[in-house]
C-alpha positions in Angstrom: 114.2 130.6 164.1 112.3 133.6 162.7 109.3 133.4 160.3 108.8 136.2 157.9 105.0 136.1 157.7 104.8 138.8 155.0 107.0 137.2 152.4 105.6 135.9 149.1 107.3 132.6 149.8 105.4 132.2 153.1 102.1 133.1 151.4 102.7 130.6 148.6 103.7 127.9 151.0 100.7 128.5 153.2 98.3 128.1 150.2 100.0 124.9 149.1 99.8 123.5 152.6 96.2 124.5 153.0 95.3 122.8 149.7 97.1 119.6 150.6 95.9 119.3 154.2 92.6 121.1 153.8 93.1 122.9 157.1 90.2 124.8 158.5 90.2 128.6 158.1 89.4 130.7 161.1 87.0 133.6 160.7 88.9 136.9 160.1 86.1 138.5 162.2 87.1 136.4 165.2 86.8 138.5 168.3 90.0 137.1 169.8 92.7 139.5 170.8 95.2 137.8 168.5 92.9 138.2 165.5 92.2 141.9 166.2 95.9 142.6 166.3 96.3 140.9 162.9 93.6 142.6 161.0 94.0 146.1 162.5 97.7 147.0 162.3 96.7 150.4 160.8 93.7 152.4 159.9 92.8 153.4 156.3 93.8 156.8 155.0 90.9 159.1 154.6 90.8 161.6 151.8 89.8 165.1 152.9 89.9 166.7 149.5 86.1 166.8 149.0 85.4 168.3 152.4 88.1 170.9 151.8 86.6 171.8 148.4 83.2 172.2 150.0 84.6 174.4 152.7 86.0 176.6 149.9 82.5 176.7 148.3 83.5 174.9 145.1 80.6 175.4 142.6 78.6 172.3 141.6 76.4 173.5 138.7 76.0 170.0 137.2 74.9 168.4 140.4 72.5 171.2 141.2 70.8 170.8 137.8 70.6 167.0 138.2 69.1 167.4 141.6 66.5 169.8 140.2 65.8 167.5 137.3 65.1 164.6 139.7 62.8 166.8 141.7 60.8 168.2 138.9 60.8 165.4 136.3 61.3 162.2 138.3 59.3 163.5 141.4 62.1 162.7 143.9 61.3 164.0 147.4 63.6 165.9 149.7 64.5 162.8 151.7 65.5 160.9 148.5 67.5 163.8 147.2 69.4 164.3 150.5 70.2 160.6 150.7 71.5 160.6 147.1 73.6 163.7 147.9 75.2 162.0 150.9 75.7 158.8 149.1 77.5 160.3 146.1 79.6 162.4 148.4 80.6 159.3 150.3 81.7 157.6 147.1 83.4 160.6 145.5 85.5 161.5 148.6 87.1 158.0 148.4 88.1 158.5 144.8 91.3 160.3 143.6 91.7 163.9 144.2 91.1 165.4 140.7 93.2 168.6 141.5 96.3 169.0 139.3 98.3 170.0 142.3 97.5 166.8 144.3 99.7 163.8 144.1 98.2 161.4 141.5 96.9 158.1 142.9 94.9 155.2 141.5 91.8 154.2 143.5 89.7 151.1 143.1 86.4 150.7 144.9 83.0 148.9 144.8 79.5 150.2 145.3 76.8 147.6 146.3 73.1 148.2 145.7 70.0 146.2 145.4 68.6 145.0 142.0 66.7 147.9 140.4 67.1 150.1 143.5 68.6 153.3 142.1 72.2 152.3 141.0 71.8 154.1 137.7 70.6 157.2 139.5 73.5 156.9 141.8 76.2 156.8 139.2 74.6 159.6 137.2 74.7 161.7 140.3 78.3 160.7 140.8 79.2 161.6 137.2 77.7 165.1 137.6 79.7 165.7 140.8 82.9 164.3 139.2 82.5 166.8 136.3 81.9 169.6 138.8 85.1 168.8 140.8 87.3 168.5 137.7 87.3 165.0 136.3 88.2 165.3 132.7 87.2 161.8 131.5 84.1 159.8 132.5 83.8 156.3 131.1 80.6 154.3 131.9 80.9 150.6 131.1 77.7 148.5 130.5 77.0 144.9 129.5 78.1 143.4 126.2 74.7 143.9 124.7 74.3 147.0 122.4 70.6 147.4 123.2 71.4 147.7 126.9 74.3 150.1 126.1 72.0 152.3 124.1 69.5 152.2 126.9 72.2 153.4 129.4 73.4 156.0 126.9 69.8 157.4 126.8 69.8 157.7 130.6 73.2 159.5 130.4 71.8 161.8 127.8 68.9 162.6 130.1 70.9 162.8 133.4 74.4 164.1 132.5 74.7 165.4 128.9 71.4 167.2 128.6 71.2 166.7 124.9 70.4 163.8 122.4 73.9 162.2 121.9 72.8 161.0 118.4 72.0 164.5 117.3 74.8 166.5 119.0 75.2 169.2 121.6 73.3 171.8 119.6 70.2 169.7 119.4 67.1 170.3 121.4 67.7 169.9 125.2 66.5 166.8 126.9 66.4 165.8 130.6 68.8 167.8 132.6 69.3 170.2 129.6 65.8 171.5 130.2 67.0 172.7 133.6 70.2 174.4 132.6 71.4 176.2 129.5 73.8 174.4 127.2 77.3 174.5 128.4 80.5 173.8 126.5 82.0 171.8 129.3 80.7 168.3 128.3 81.6 166.4 125.2 79.8 163.1 124.1 82.1 160.6 122.3 79.4 157.9 122.0 75.7 158.1 121.2 72.5 156.1 121.5 73.2 154.9 117.9 76.9 154.1 118.2 79.4 152.7 120.6 83.1 153.8 120.4 85.0 152.2 117.5 87.5 153.1 114.9 84.9 154.7 112.7 83.5 156.7 115.5 87.0 157.8 116.5 87.4 159.3 113.1 84.0 160.9 113.2 84.8 162.6 116.6 88.1 163.9 115.5 86.8 167.4 115.6 86.2 167.0 119.3 89.0 167.9 121.6 90.7 165.0 123.4 90.5 165.2 127.2 93.3 167.2 128.8 94.1 169.7 131.5 93.9 172.5 129.0 90.5 171.4 127.7 87.9 172.4 130.3 85.2 170.2 128.7 84.8 166.8 130.3 84.6 163.8 127.9 81.8 161.3 128.5 81.9 157.8 127.0 79.2 155.0 127.4 80.7 151.8 126.2 79.9 148.1 126.1 82.3 145.6 127.7 83.2 144.3 124.3 86.7 143.7 123.0 86.6 145.8 119.8 85.1 148.9 121.5 87.5 148.8 124.5 90.6 148.2 122.4 89.7 151.0 120.0 89.2 153.4 122.9 92.5 152.5 124.5 94.4 152.8 121.2 92.7 156.1 120.4 93.3 157.7 123.8 96.9 156.7 124.1 99.2 156.9 127.1 98.2 159.7 129.5 100.7 158.9 132.3 102.5 162.2 131.9 99.5 164.4 131.8 97.8 162.4 134.6 94.4 163.9 134.0 91.7 162.7 136.4 89.7 159.8 135.0 86.6 158.2 136.5 85.7 154.7 135.2 82.3 153.5 136.3 81.8 149.8 135.7 78.1 149.0 135.9 77.2 145.3 136.5 80.9 144.9 137.4 80.6 141.2 138.2 79.6 140.6 134.6 82.5 140.2 132.0 84.9 142.3 134.1 86.0 139.5 136.4 88.9 137.3 135.3 87.3 133.9 135.0 90.3 132.2 133.5 92.1 129.4 135.3 95.1 131.6 136.2 95.8 135.2 136.9 98.7 135.1 134.5 96.3 134.6 131.5 93.4 137.0 132.2 90.3 137.0 130.1 90.1 139.5 127.2 87.8 142.0 128.9 89.5 141.8 132.3 92.8 142.4 130.6 91.5 145.5 128.8 90.0 146.9 132.0 93.3 146.5 133.7 94.8 148.7 130.9 92.0 151.2 131.1 92.4 152.1 134.8 96.1 152.4 134.2 95.7 154.9 131.4 96.3 157.7 133.9 97.9 157.6 137.3 94.9 159.6 138.6 92.2 157.1 137.7 89.4 156.0 140.0 87.8 152.7 139.1 84.3 152.4 140.7 82.6 149.0 140.3 78.9 148.9 140.8 76.7 145.8 141.2 73.9 144.2 143.2 75.8 140.9 143.2 79.4 141.6 144.5 80.5 138.0 145.4 82.8 137.7 142.4 84.3 141.1 143.1 85.3 140.4 146.7 86.7 137.0 145.6 89.3 138.6 143.3 92.8 138.0 144.6 93.9 141.2 146.3 97.6 140.3 145.9 97.3 140.6 142.1 97.7 144.4 142.2 96.9 144.9 138.5 93.5 143.2 138.9 90.2 144.8 139.9 90.0 144.0 143.5 88.3 147.0 145.3 91.3 147.5 147.6 90.4 151.1 148.7 86.7 151.0 149.6 83.4 149.3 149.5 80.3 151.4 149.7 76.8 150.0 150.4 73.8 151.8 149.2 70.9 152.0 151.7 67.8 150.1 150.8 64.8 152.4 150.7 61.7 151.6 152.7 59.6 151.6 149.5 61.8 149.0 147.8 60.2 145.6 147.2 63.0 143.2 147.5 63.9 139.6 148.4 63.2 139.8 152.1 59.8 141.3 151.7 58.7 138.7 149.1 60.5 135.5 150.2 61.8 136.0 153.7 65.3 134.6 154.6 66.9 131.5 156.2 65.7 132.5 159.6 62.2 133.6 158.7 60.8 131.9 155.6 57.7 134.1 155.5 56.7 134.2 151.9 54.3 136.9 150.7 51.7 134.5 149.3 49.6 137.3 147.9 52.4 138.1 145.5 54.4 134.9 145.2 52.9 131.8 143.5 54.6 128.5 143.0 54.4 126.6 139.7 53.0 123.2 139.6 56.1 121.7 138.0 54.5 118.3 137.4 51.9 120.0 135.2 54.2 122.5 133.6 56.8 119.9 132.5 54.3 118.4 130.1 54.4 121.7 128.2 58.0 122.7 128.8 60.4 120.5 130.8 62.7 122.5 133.1 65.7 120.9 131.5 65.5 121.1 127.7 67.8 121.6 124.8 68.1 124.4 122.2 66.2 122.4 119.6 63.3 121.4 121.9 59.9 121.6 120.1 56.9 122.6 122.2 54.2 120.3 121.0 51.4 121.0 123.5 49.2 124.1 123.7 50.2 127.0 126.0 50.2 125.8 129.7 47.3 126.7 131.9 49.6 128.4 134.5 51.1 130.7 131.8 47.5 131.6 130.7 46.7 132.5 134.3 49.7 134.8 134.4 48.7 136.5 131.2 45.2 137.1 132.4 46.5 138.4 135.7 48.8 140.9 133.8 45.9 142.3 131.7 43.6 142.6 134.8 46.3 144.1 137.0 47.4 146.7 134.3 43.8 147.8 133.9 43.2 148.1 137.6 46.4 150.1 138.0 45.4 152.6 135.2 41.9 153.0 136.7 43.4 153.5 140.1 45.6 156.4 139.0 43.1 157.7 136.5 45.6 157.9 133.6 47.4 155.7 131.1 50.8 154.3 131.9 53.4 151.7 130.9 53.0 148.2 132.2 55.2 145.1 131.6 55.1 141.4 132.0 58.2 139.2 132.2 58.1 135.7 130.7 61.5 134.1 131.3 61.2 130.3 130.9 64.1 129.3 128.6 67.6 130.3 127.7 67.4 129.1 124.2 66.3 131.5 121.4 64.3 129.0 119.4 62.4 127.9 122.4 61.8 131.5 123.4 60.4 132.1 119.9 57.9 129.3 120.2 56.8 130.6 123.6 56.4 134.1 122.1 54.2 132.6 119.3 52.0 130.8 121.8 51.8 133.8 124.1 50.9 136.2 121.2 48.2 133.8 120.0 46.6 133.5 123.4 46.7 137.3 124.0 45.0 137.9 120.6 42.4 135.3 121.6 41.7 137.1 124.9 41.6 140.5 123.3 39.2 139.3 120.6 36.9 137.9 123.3 37.1 141.1 125.4 36.5 143.3 122.3 33.5 141.4 120.9 32.1 139.2 123.7 32.8 140.9 127.0 29.1 141.0 127.8 28.7 137.3 127.1 29.0 135.6 130.5 29.1 132.2 128.8 32.2 133.0 126.8 35.0 130.7 128.0 37.7 133.4 127.9 35.5 135.9 129.8 34.6 133.2 132.4 38.3 132.4 132.9 39.2 136.1 133.2 36.5 136.6 135.8 37.8 133.6 137.8 41.3 134.9 137.7 40.1 138.3 138.8 38.3 136.8 141.8 41.4 134.7 142.7 43.9 137.6 142.4 42.3 141.0 142.7 38.8 140.8 144.1 39.8 142.8 147.2 42.3 145.0 145.5 40.1 147.4 143.6 36.9 149.3 143.7 36.7 149.4 139.9 33.7 147.6 138.4 34.1 144.5 136.3 32.7 146.3 133.2 35.2 149.2 133.7 38.1 146.8 133.9 37.1 145.0 130.7 36.4 148.3 129.0 39.9 149.6 129.8 41.5 146.4 128.3 39.3 146.8 125.2 40.4 150.4 124.9 44.1 149.5 125.0 43.6 146.7 122.5 41.8 149.1 120.1 44.7 151.5 120.3 47.2 148.6 119.7 48.9 149.3 123.0 49.0 145.6 124.2 52.0 144.0 122.5 53.9 140.7 122.8 57.7 141.4 122.5 60.4 138.8 121.9 63.7 140.0 123.4 66.8 138.2 122.1 69.4 138.8 119.5 67.3 137.2 116.7 64.0 139.0 117.5 64.2 141.3 114.5 63.2 138.5 112.2 60.3 137.6 114.5 58.9 141.1 114.5 59.1 141.2 110.7 57.3 137.8 110.4 54.6 138.8 113.0 54.1 142.3 111.5 54.8 143.9 114.8 56.5 147.2 115.5 59.9 146.8 117.1 59.7 150.0 119.1 57.4 150.5 122.0 54.6 153.0 121.9 53.6 155.4 124.7 51.7 153.8 127.7 52.2 150.3 126.2 51.3 147.1 128.0 54.2 144.9 127.0 54.6 141.1 127.4 58.4 140.6 127.3 59.4 137.0 126.3 63.1 136.1 126.5 66.0 134.8 128.5 69.3 136.2 129.7 69.0 139.6 127.9 65.9 140.2 130.1 68.2 139.9 133.2 71.0 142.4 133.7 70.2 146.0 133.2 67.1 145.6 131.2 64.4 148.1 132.2 60.9 146.7 132.2 58.7 149.7 132.8 55.8 149.1 135.3 56.6 145.4 135.7 53.4 144.0 137.2 53.6 140.2 136.5 56.5 137.8 136.2 56.7 134.1 135.1 60.2 132.7 135.9 60.9 129.1 135.2 64.7 128.5 135.2 67.1 126.2 137.0 70.0 128.6 137.7 73.3 127.3 139.2 74.7 130.5 140.8 73.3 132.9 143.3 74.6 136.1 141.6 73.1 135.1 138.2 69.7 134.3 139.8 69.6 137.5 141.7 70.2 139.6 138.5 67.3 137.8 136.9 64.9 139.0 139.5 63.5 142.0 137.6 60.4 141.8 139.9 62.4 143.6 142.6 62.2 147.4 142.6 59.7 150.2 143.2 56.0 149.7 142.6 54.4 153.1 143.4 50.6 152.8 143.8 50.6 149.1 142.6 52.7 147.1 145.0 49.6 145.1 146.0 49.0 144.2 142.3 52.4 142.7 141.6 52.4 138.9 141.0 55.3 136.4 140.6 55.2 132.8 139.5 58.3 130.7 140.0 59.6 127.3 141.2 59.5 126.5 144.9 63.2 125.7 144.9 63.8 129.2 143.5 62.0 130.7 146.5 64.3 128.7 148.8 67.3 129.9 146.9 66.2 133.6 147.3 65.9 133.0 151.0 69.5 132.0 151.1 70.5 134.9 148.9 68.8 137.4 151.2 70.7 136.0 154.2 74.0 135.9 152.4 73.6 139.5 151.3 72.7 140.7 154.8 75.6 139.0 156.4 78.0 140.4 153.8 76.6 143.9 154.4 77.1 143.5 158.1 80.8 142.6 157.5 81.3 145.7 155.4 79.7 147.8 158.1 82.1 146.2 160.6 85.0 147.1 158.3 83.9 150.7 158.2 83.6 150.9 162.0 87.1 149.6 162.4 88.4 152.1 159.9 89.8 149.5 157.6 90.0 149.1 153.8 89.0 145.9 151.9 92.8 145.2 151.5 93.1 145.0 155.3 89.8 143.3 156.2 88.9 139.8 155.2 85.4 139.1 153.8 83.5 135.9 153.7 80.2 134.9 152.0 77.7 132.4 153.4 77.2 129.3 151.3 73.7 127.9 150.8 73.0 125.4 153.6 70.5 123.5 151.4 73.2 123.2 148.7 70.6 124.2 146.0 72.8 126.9 144.5 76.4 128.0 144.5 77.6 131.6 145.3 79.0 132.3 141.9 80.6 130.3 139.1 83.5 128.1 139.9 86.1 130.1 137.9 85.3 133.2 139.9 85.7 131.3 143.2 89.1 129.8 142.3 90.9 132.0 144.8 88.5 131.3 147.7 88.9 129.0 150.6 86.1 127.5 152.6 85.5 127.3 156.3 85.5 123.5 155.9 87.7 122.9 152.8 87.4 119.1 152.9 83.7 119.1 152.1 81.3 120.8 149.9 78.2 119.7 151.8 79.3 121.4 155.0 75.8 121.8 156.3 72.4 120.1 155.9 68.9 121.3 156.0 65.7 119.5 155.0 63.0 121.8 156.5 60.7 123.0 153.7 62.2 120.7 151.1 60.9 117.7 149.2 63.0 115.0 150.9 62.1 111.7 149.4 63.8 108.5 148.1 64.6 108.7 144.4 67.3 106.0 144.3 66.9 102.5 145.7 69.5 100.0 146.6 69.9 96.8 144.6 72.1 95.2 147.2 70.3 92.2 148.8 71.9 92.8 152.2 70.9 96.5 152.2 67.3 95.7 151.1 66.9 93.2 153.9 68.4 95.7 156.4 65.8 98.3 155.3 63.0 95.7 155.8 64.4 94.8 159.2 64.4 98.5 160.2 60.8 98.8 159.0 59.7 95.7 161.1 61.5 97.2 164.1 59.8 100.6 163.7 56.3 99.0 163.3 56.9 97.0 166.5 58.0 100.1 168.5 55.2 102.4 167.4 52.2 100.1 167.2 50.9 101.3 170.6 51.0 105.0 169.6 47.7 106.8 168.8 46.6 105.5 165.4 44.0 106.7 162.8 43.1 104.9 159.6 41.7 107.3 157.0 40.8 105.8 153.7 43.7 103.6 152.9 46.4 105.5 154.9 47.4 104.7 158.5 48.6 107.6 160.6 50.4 107.2 164.0 50.6 110.5 166.0 52.8 111.6 168.8 55.4 108.9 168.1 58.5 109.3 170.3 61.6 110.4 168.4 63.8 107.4 169.4 62.2 104.8 167.0 62.4 107.3 164.2 66.1 107.9 164.9 66.8 104.2 164.9 64.9 103.7 161.7 66.6 106.5 159.8 70.0 105.4 161.2 69.5 101.9 159.7 67.7 102.8 156.5 69.7 103.5 153.4 68.5 104.3 149.9 70.6 103.7 146.7 74.1 105.1 146.3 74.0 108.8 145.7 70.5 109.5 147.0 70.5 113.0 148.3 68.8 112.5 151.6 68.7 108.8 152.5 72.0 107.4 151.2 75.4 107.8 152.8 76.4 111.5 152.3 79.0 112.0 149.5 81.4 114.8 150.1 83.2 116.2 147.2 86.9 116.3 147.7 88.6 119.7 147.5 91.3 118.2 145.3 90.3 118.3 141.7 89.6 114.8 140.2 89.7 113.1 143.6 87.0 110.6 144.5 84.2 111.9 146.8 84.5 110.9 150.4 81.5 108.8 151.7 80.3 109.3 155.2 78.7 106.5 157.2 75.5 108.6 157.7 72.8 110.1 155.6 71.4 113.7 155.7 68.2 112.2 157.1 70.0 110.3 159.9 72.1 113.4 160.7 68.9 115.4 161.1 67.4 112.7 163.3 70.5 112.5 165.4 70.6 116.3 165.8 66.9 116.3 166.9 67.6 113.5 169.3 70.2 115.6 171.1 68.6 119.0 170.7 64.9 118.1 171.1 64.7 114.6 172.6 61.1 114.9 173.7 59.9 116.1 170.2 57.3 113.8 168.7 56.8 112.7 165.2 53.9 111.7 163.0 54.3 108.5 161.0 52.1 107.8 157.9 52.0 104.5 156.0 50.8 105.7 152.6 48.8 103.0 150.9 47.3 102.4 147.5 43.6 101.7 147.1 44.5 98.2 146.2 47.7 96.1 146.0 48.9 96.4 142.4 51.9 94.1 142.7 51.9 91.8 139.7 54.2 89.3 141.5 52.1 88.9 144.6 55.0 89.8 147.0 54.3 90.0 150.7 56.2 91.1 153.7 57.6 88.3 155.9 56.1 89.8 159.1 52.6 90.7 160.0 51.2 94.3 160.1 48.6 95.5 162.5 47.0 97.6 159.8 46.4 97.4 156.0 49.2 98.6 153.8 49.0 98.1 150.0 52.1 98.3 147.9 52.6 100.3 144.7 54.6 99.3 141.7 57.3 101.7 140.3 59.3 101.4 137.2 63.1 101.6 137.6 66.3 101.5 135.6 69.1 99.4 137.0 72.6 101.0 137.5 74.7 98.0 138.3 77.9 100.0 138.6 76.3 101.8 141.6 74.4 98.8 142.9 71.1 100.7 142.7 67.8 101.3 140.9 66.9 104.7 139.6 63.2 105.6 139.6 62.1 106.1 136.1 60.5 109.3 134.6 61.8 112.8 134.1 61.0 113.8 137.6 62.0 110.6 139.5 59.1 110.9 141.9 58.4 108.4 144.7 54.8 109.3 144.6 52.4 111.8 143.0 51.9 115.4 144.0 48.7 114.8 146.0 50.0 112.6 148.8 51.4 115.5 150.9 48.1 117.4 150.7 46.2 114.2 151.6 48.4 113.7 154.7 48.0 117.4 155.7 44.2 117.1 155.5 44.4 114.1 157.8 46.7 115.7 160.4 45.3 119.2 160.4 41.8 119.4 158.6 41.1 122.7 160.3 43.7 124.4 158.1 41.7 123.6 155.0 38.6 125.1 156.4 40.1 128.6 157.1 42.7 129.1 154.4 42.2 131.3 151.3 44.0 129.1 148.8 42.7 128.7 145.4 42.0 125.1 144.2 45.1 125.4 142.0 47.3 126.3 145.0 45.7 123.5 147.1 46.7 121.0 144.4 50.3 122.3 144.2 52.6 120.3 146.4 54.9 123.3 147.0 52.2 125.0 148.9 52.5 122.6 151.8 56.3 122.5 151.8 56.4 126.2 152.1 53.9 126.4 154.9 54.7 123.3 156.9 53.8 124.9 160.3 50.3 125.9 159.0 49.5 122.5 157.6 51.5 120.0 159.7 51.8 121.9 163.0 55.1 121.8 164.8 55.6 118.0 164.3 57.8 116.4 161.5 56.2 113.7 159.4 57.7 110.4 158.3 55.9 109.0 155.3 56.5 105.4 154.3 55.7 103.6 151.0 55.8 99.9 150.3 57.2 99.3 146.8 57.4 96.7 144.2 59.8 97.3 141.4 59.7 96.5 137.7 62.8 96.9 135.5 62.6 97.8 131.8 63.9 94.9 129.7 65.1 97.4 127.1 66.6 100.5 128.8 66.3 102.4 125.4 62.6 101.7 125.1 61.9 105.5 124.9 63.3 105.4 121.4 61.0 102.6 120.3 57.5 102.9 118.9 56.3 99.8 120.8 55.3 99.7 124.5 58.0 98.7 126.9 58.2 95.3 128.5 59.2 94.8 132.1 60.7 92.2 134.5 59.2 92.3 138.0 61.9 92.2 140.6 61.7 89.7 143.5 62.1 92.0 146.4 59.8 94.5 148.2 61.4 97.8 149.0 60.7 100.7 151.3 60.4 104.3 150.1 60.7 107.2 152.5 59.5 110.8 152.5 60.1 113.4 155.3 58.2 116.6 155.8 60.0 118.9 158.4 58.0 121.6 160.1 59.8 124.9 159.7 59.2 125.8 163.3 59.9 122.4 164.8 62.7 123.8 166.9 63.7 127.3 167.7 67.4 126.2 167.8 68.9 127.1 164.5 71.3 124.2 164.6 68.5 121.7 164.9 67.7 122.0 161.3 70.5 124.0 159.7 73.5 122.5 161.4 76.7 124.6 161.2 77.1 127.2 158.5 79.8 127.2 155.8 81.5 130.3 154.3 83.8 131.0 151.4 86.6 133.4 152.3 88.3 135.8 149.9 92.1 135.9 149.7 92.4 138.8 152.2 90.7 136.6 154.8 92.8 133.6 153.9 96.0 135.6 154.3 94.8 137.0 157.6 94.3 133.5 158.8 97.7 132.5 157.3 99.4 135.2 159.2 97.4 134.3 162.3 98.5 130.7 161.9 102.2 131.5 161.3 102.4 133.9 164.1 100.9 131.2 166.4 103.7 128.9 165.3 106.3 131.6 165.9 104.8 132.2 169.4 105.0 128.5 170.2 108.6 128.4 169.1 109.4 131.4 171.3 107.7 129.7 174.2 109.7 126.6 173.6 113.0 128.6 173.5 112.1 130.2 176.9 111.6 126.8 178.6 114.1 125.6 181.2 116.2 122.6 180.3 
């Protein structure tokens, strides 16, 4: 029997079978002969039109002027200009041939750059070349925010039009217009003051619509907003007969452009309009541009009318001067964080001011947090040092992104402005008073952050800040859709002044596309669920000429771990795209996959944008495990009597097995060193926390079928890790610490039923019972097994020398994240098992938080064991020892390549069977 592997029926059947059976997908990049035959049946067609035009010496006046503008006004050097020339040529040659005599063809491609690494400069250069070679209509799409659209329009005015779009072509030249004379070959249909709409369509009726006969190219800068796009499409009408060349540049193309609906048959409004837009002319080139391309490559390529970049993907080179994720945070293989720049929030302290998770109506009741104050002082000092270093005034910015809710942002802005005014008042009137509290704290911050970064004197630094304050050039700025009212109530100017030091307070609007000039200090305190969203929020990436050493970033430790994953995922995707280029294939013929976070802290992108993907292990979400550098501790405890006793039996067995190992009692804690790994493996194999505990309960695997119950393994992540270490590194020792209270605070007087060869006092924890899960949840917003000082205390016991030579501030020493990030430095190459003896008390009234009276407790009759593990990040050089196997999400091209591979294999087996002798 023959199998038609290319039919729609076969494709649909395969997807259904894959969903039902959850079959593993093979990598489309497999080096097997069979795989290479499947993905390389033909090579992509290469357009030669651009090289032919160059050979014919086609004039490029717009590009030449733009190049001179970059050289003279943006100080681009020869190397930067040549790379931009080559890059824009590489993109343009893959677009449609704009010549009227060429066969019309629609092209769809994708350009991938880094966050704030020259994408705007690239598409402005591309637009100028497109105009030179005959494109009649240029449409640049931005986000849905008018302020960001206007900002993009201003860049287009400077880099393409050469005049102020709000004043018309006959106004005073700006930007590129200062290089060349005004020419009649560009028309602006939008301006810095207005997007395209019905009213503007009437106002531009005097302008000539784009056509072959009209030599002037039309330029539009538009929001991805329904009314503007629909007005544009209606006004332009059907151009299929004229087939003029159209270039659509979709900036931040993974935002709003992607169809995030449940089905392809009912696309989202913006996605539907963009589909219409690139079909306006049969000679349209759609060029998507983004730093976060995951959602773009996950579009189903089989839906021809959608925006999958079927013809090309172009990566932008990362300049050496670019300060990006790898330089600041490292990656999954090398977690080398630049601790000069990167600081971790003490979340235990910060949550008293602003909990990480809060609602839109949250009221900030406490004064501005100390860590935020440190950031503000650092910003003022760094900005002053920068200006003194370059001997001129310049723009500087600070990012304060700590809530997504406008009302909370407003409260933060009020407190920030109040503290800034307090500092400026002290600097203006009391800077020579060494006893002034603000001056003393400024001096302490200077010594912590910049003492070795400048030759400027302390008096000169304060004098520069006082000068900026006197000129009203230090301004707090709220950035959200309701900020106009705030500026009015605060008597602040809404528009920035020259050489301003701006403290930008806001949320998501501060993310995509927002330019923060001279960003020198960032405070980022968000819990973001998707990698592409988080990456776009990283405005601290970019170029920092002459002040790279002054930049400072404060964020959560988990956010650092997420960026390490993002760096690795981006690098692997780029390597796949390079492999595609080398094989001469297009994205429609080459399957792509994206690495999933092995720590499962963050997803690749939102679920609706991943609906067409398959995973390398479809039956499980937690396809990998990794606990190095993470806070792995018990947060849920079992209420099952049998499990509690099993845990105590495991503890007794562990004590018996390790009691002859080297032992030190320091204070109340008992430390066993160089403990063989086998007893640890046995303990972690037997020990189980409460149902659903991330590290110490049986691992729960989310079923691929929607609504299906999770699958429960018979092992925990901690026991999986111990088992891996047992096989990969059987001689590797552990340190075991019995963490003890100063005195036993058990109200019930509970005791272990076996003797200990060392003192070990229990601690009491409050819990809430969850009978449906047979467990107790630790109480409190952070659900902590112990305080933030225990890890530091153990590090000082194990490796006291590290605390004699490090350069940490006292604040960093008291921050638990410091030790998780640098486990090798503080714990050596040996993992640490920390054990806690616990007594539990249950609230009699689970709703006591809503009562004015103090809660009452019932003390539970069983002792419990709590566990914490600190894994050294260099414990094993074998990647699998800590990371396990990696998991990928495949796009539909890769899935169908695997489908074809699988079906061909079945056909081959059938042919072999038919050839067998009876």
